[in-house]
Structures are given as C-alpha cells and as structure tokens.
Residue, then its C-alpha position, 0 to 999 in steps of 0.5 A: m726327449l722330443c725337445d731335443l728334436p729340430l723343429s722340422v721333425r718335432p711332433v705337435v699335439r693337436p686337440r681332436r674335435r670329437p669329444g671323448h678322445g685325447p689329442d693326436l700326436c701330429l707330425l710337422h711334415d704331414p699334419s693330415s697323417c696324425l699318428r697317435l705315437v705315444v699310444m702306440i709305443a707304450i701298447l707295443g712296449g707293454l706288449g713286448a715287455a709282456a712277451l719277454w717276461a712270459m718267454a723268461n718265466l716259461s723257460s725258468s720254469r722248464s729249466s728248473r723242471m729238467i736240471g733242478a733249481s740250483s742248476t738253473v740259478a748257476w747257469m742264470m748266473l753264468v749268462g748273466l756274468a758272460v753278458t755284463t762283463p763286457f759293459a763292466l770292462v768298459s764303464g771305467s773304474l770301480p768305486d772304493i769298496t768300503p766295508t760297508l758297501a762290501l757287506w751291502l753288496t754281499a747281502s744283496g747278492f746272497g739274498g737274490v741267490v737265495g730268492l732265485m732258488f726259492l722261485y725256481r724251486g717253487l717253479r719245479i714243484g708248483k703250479i706256474g700260474v700261482v708261483l709267478a703270481l706270487a713271485s710278481t709281487e716283489g716290487a710291491i714288497a719292496a714298496v712295503l719295505s721302503v715304508v717301513a724304512g721311512e719313506r712316505l707313501t702317497l694315497a695312489s700308491a697305498l691303493v695300488l698296494g692294497v689291490i696288490a694284497i688282495g690279488v695275492s691273498i685271492v691267488a694264495l687261498a685259491s683251490g686247486d682247480t681254481a688257481e689254474 
C-alpha cells in the first residue's frame, strides 16, 4: 500500500543507468541511498517462510515419531483451537449455518484431519524428504481439482503444474539412497 503513504515518505522508482539491472526503489528523504526494498522484503519473506516451514515440518516429524500420528494431530488441533479461539470470539457473530454449509464444514474438517493423519503416519514411518516432497504438492492437487470443477487454466499455470508433476514423479520413483 505505498499509495497510502504521504508524499514525504513515499518511495520513488528511479531507473538505473546500467543495463541488465532493474529499477531501484529510492526514498525521497535521501535519494542518494537507494534501497532495493521490494527485492529485499521478498527475499527476507521467502527465507523466513522457508525457515518456519522447515521448523514446523521437523517438529511434526519428531512428534509423530515420538507420540504417534493420532496424538500429534490431536495436540496440533488443541493448540490451533487455543490460538484461534480469542480471534473467533472478537470477530463478531457467526453467519447462519445452513445444512449445506454444515455439510461442507464437516467434510472439510474430516478431510483435513484424515489428510494430517496420513501425513504424520508417513512422517513416522517414511523418509522425511520424500514424504514432505509429496505432501507439498497439496496446492497443485487443489489446482487440478479446481480445473476439473470447471476453472480455466492459464498457460503459465499449466506449465507450473507440469513441472510439479515431473518433480513428484522423480521423487516417487527414486530409489532409497537417491531419494535422500
């Protein structure tokens, strides 16, 4: 939301003179100290997300090996309930729960728990790298299901889904030592 900033602090994009480099994001207060803030924020955000995902996956794997898949899912759900309850209480009234909505809520909750049980069971007995590589395709699977349901697919999305499918095939077909 850079446009919401007052003019005195709004960044200005100034093109670089050197070919092959993108524009710099310069602050109006000190144009001589141009910062590539957008690039830095994206890199730091990506590194932070990767670190948090790795920590969560390793913790989940360790927990499922120590206490089992069902106990890991139960504790995860309990912690999630404790974290989200205060936000739910202050967010206002609930929408009307129709029978159709209740069915969708039940099906999505059941599907989520069953999927987590499969994931944690896989982490308990399988190789972490292989299990997490396969589990990380859930977004691609959701995209394929949306296409089956009638969503239009762009060429770029189709190419990305193809690359994901090739990667999953390589991981799934790799032998024991190669998969690590």
